[in-house]
N, C-alpha and C positions, 0 to 999 in steps of 0.2 A: 742370396742375401743382398747382393748388389742392386738387384731390381727392386727389392723391398725398401732398401735404404733410399734409393732414388725417388720412389713414390712418396716416402715419408718426408723427404726434403721438399718435394713439390707441394705436398699437402700443407706443410707448415709455412712454406713461402706464400701460398695462396691465403692462408689464414692471416698472416701478417699484413699482406697487401690489402686484403678485405677489411681488416680492422682499421688500417690507416685511412682507407677510403671512407669507412663509416664515421670515423672521428672527424675527418675534414667536412663531410656532409653535415654532421651534427653541428659543427661550429658555424657553417654557413646558414643553417636553419635558425640557429640562435641569433645570429647577426640580423637576419631578416625579421625575426620576431621583435627584436629590440628596435630596429628601424621603424617598424610599424607603430610601436608605442611612441617613438619620437615624432612620427608624422602626426599622430593624434594630438600630442602636446603642441606642436607648431600650429595645427589647425585651430586649436583653442586660443592660442595667442593671436592668430590672425583675426578670429572673430572679435576678440577684445579690442584689437587695434581698429577694426572696421567700425565698431560701436563708438569708440572714442573719436574717430575721424568724423563720423556722422554728427556727433554732438558738437565738435569744433566747427563743422560746416554750418550747422544751425546757428551757432553763436556768431560766426562771421557774417552770416546773412542778417542777423539782428543788429550787429554793430554797424554795418555799412548802410543800414536803412536810413532814409532822411529823418524819420521820426526820432530815432535814437540820437542822431547827431544833434538835432534841435533840442531835445530834452537835456542832453549833456551840456550843451552850450548855455542853456538857460539856468540849469541847476548849479553847475560847477563854475562856470565862467561869468555868470551874471549878464549874459547877452540877451538881447531882445530883437524882435523883428523891427524892420525899418518903419518908423512912424509910431512905434509903441513908446509909452512912457513907463520907465521902470520905477517902482516904488519900493524903497528899502525900509523895512520896519525895524526899528532898533530892538535889540534883545531885551526882553522884559526883565530877565534875571540879572542883567548887568548892574542895576542900581540897588540890589538888595543889600550889599555891604556898604555901610556908610563910609564916605571918604573922610579921613582924619587929616585936617590940615597940619602941615609941619610948622609948629610954632617955635621950635628950637632952631635958631639960626647959626648955631655953632657947627663948624665943619667936623666931619667924622675923624680926620686925623688928629684934631685937638682932643676929641673925646677919648680916642685910643691913648693918646699921650698922657692924659690925666689918669686913665685907668691903670696903665702899666708903669709909667715913669714917675709922675708927680703924685705926691700924696695929698 
């Protein structure tokens, strides 16, 4: 019986060790699988960042071009080339509202005084 008991212990010991090895290998495979998914996510993020970088480089090339600088100086700053005469046309809509001359020469503080203090 001693021999049978010894074989039984060896058998169960191997089963436990084999189960532990199988569980550890399964955990490792699961980690690898999840890291593969993470790699795909990061690759997608890299593609988006590269596309954004390309657009920014195009915008930088546009902004640093002499044509863009000249156009911005003309439109926003009112600059012109040397020897040019700048003509500023008044806004046509500025005079649509008639100007009412101030015929009342009484100061505002006196108007308030009359309104709230004096009857």
